[in-house]
N, C-alpha and C positions, 0 to 999 in steps of 0.2 A: 505495501501502501504506500503512497506517497502523503507526505505530509503536503498539506498548502503551503502556497508563499512562493517565493524566492530561494529557499532551500535545495526544490526538488529531490525530498528526503523520505526515506522510506521508516513507518512506525505505528505502532498504535493508535487508534482511534481519538484514545483519551488523553494523550499529554498532546504538548505544543510545543513549536523550537521558534519560529523565525519573533513571537514579540517578544521572547523571553519571557513568560507569563509563570518567572522559575521564582522558588525561595528555598534558600539555602539551608540545609539541612546540618544535623550534627558536624556529618562529614564533609560537607560543604562550607564552613565556616575558619576563620582564622581571628583568633584572638577576640574573637564576639564578634566578627564583621562579616558579613557577606562576604563571599568569594565568586564574585558576577563578573564576567566577562566585560574589561572597558568600554563605555560607553561609546566610544570613537568606531573599535571593532563591533560593539552590537549591529551599530545602524546600516554596517552591510555584512550580515550576518549569513549570507547565501558563501562569503569564501572562511568561512572556519570549521575545518576538521568538528561534528559533532558524530557522538553513538551513543541513545538507550542501552541497557543493562538492567537487567531485573537482579533482585537482590542473590539469584544464584549466579550473575556473571552472565547472564545468557544477554548474547547481543540481539534483540530483536528490533532494533531501528539507527538508520544510520545519513548522513546526508550528504551527496554529490560530493561534497567537499572532503567528506572521509574517507570514501572511495575511492576518490584522486590520492590521497595519501597513504592509502592500503588495498586498493585493488582485492587483494584475497578475502578482505568481509564477503563480498558479492557470490564468489564462488565457493566458498568453503560450503558444506554439507549440512542442513539445518540443524541437525543433532553436534553438529560438533563446531558450528556459530557460537561459541563460548569463549571471553574474553584470555581468562586464565587457562585453555584449551589452548587457543591459536597461541597465543605468547610461548607455551612448552614444548608446544608440537609445528607450529608452524616455518621454517627455514627464512623462510621471508620476511615473517615477523622478525626474527633472532637478528635478520642483516638489518631491516631497518630501525631496527633498534640502537644507537650510539653505542648506551652500553647496556648490553643483554642481561649482564653477570648483575648487575644492581638493580635493572630496573625489574627483572624478574622477580629477582627477590624479596622488591617492596610490592610487586603484584603479590606474592604469594602471601608473604606476612600481613598485609592486607584485606585479603581475601582470608584468611585466617581470623582474625580480629572479628570485622562482621557476620561471618558464620557460625562462628562463634559455641551462640547458643542454637544452633540448626543445625549440628556437625553431625546428626541422627537421621535427616531427613535423607527420605530417597534420591533426589536428587542433588543432592552432596555427595551422597555416599559413593552412589555412581560416577559421576566426577571425579571424585578424589582417586579412588580407588583403576579409574581408567589412567590416571596422569601416570599413578605411583605405576603404572606398568611399562609407561609409553617412555618417560622419562626418568633417567636419574637425577636430571639436575631436580627438578619437582620431590624426589624421593626424598632425596636428602634434604633439602630443605623440609619441609612436612614432616621429615621426623626430628629437628631440630625445635618444633613447636612455639619458634617465635610469632611474635603479634605488634601488629606497628600501625597505628591510625593513620586514615588518608590525612594529607595537606598538601594544597594549591603549591605548584613547582614546577623547577625547568626542566623538561625532557629534549634531551638530544636523538633527533632522526637521521640517518644514512638515507635518505629518498633517492634512486635510480635516475631518476629524471629532472631534478631542480639542485638536487646536493645535501651539501648539510641544514639543519632546517634544528633552531634554538627556540622551543614552544614552551607557553605557558599551560599547564593541564589544572581544568574545573573541574569537578565535580560539584554537581548542583539536583535538586528537588522539584522535579515538576509541583508545581502546587496543588494541581486535580489527582495527581496522581502518585502518590509518596512511597509504592515501592516501586517506583524506577529511578534509575539516577542516569542523569543527561552529564555526558563526559566532554566538554569542550576545550576547543585547544585554540590560544592565542595568541597571539606574537606581538612584542614592543613596538607601539608606533616606532617608525623609520625606522626599523633596522631592514637588515640584511635580509633577515628571517622573512620581515613582514614584505618587502618584496618579491621573494618567492615564494611564500603562499600565493599572493597575487597570481603569482606567472601559471603557480597551481590550479587555482580557481581558474584561468583562463579569461 
């Protein structure tokens, strides 16, 4: 399903993107302030890579800008379209993330912190079991039992078309769908990465 508006995105029909009707939840605040994309960037949301995930990190929606950042999101089988799964099993993601070792570890510890109360849920058990079988790095990291809460931070990408990108990673909760999380990548105004992001957005 495509999102209405200029984003040209796919998502469930119950949340929104282009108008940014979101509120920052516990995972989307820094020092009590909303971790929202800068206002200047929000005026051109179609250029901002964004995707939506469920509480088990299944990727259920994304916009065209995110698909250009990570084309594999459109081709991975629906059953495997989970953020943690692609981070640990898709070679393209390993190449795309400029610090895969550090980023994958942070994804894992943040996932454990988020699903901690639901570790016995069937979908979580299935995902963890498959990842332990598929990825030695996940298996080792999961055994450490480390946890870490999300915080907005910079993430480095090595994109095959536009080259290195340094983007800020924000996580927001749609006001009308608190069970979803909207992840948005922004670039500092006037930066080289902002120019590359515009180039990537066509």
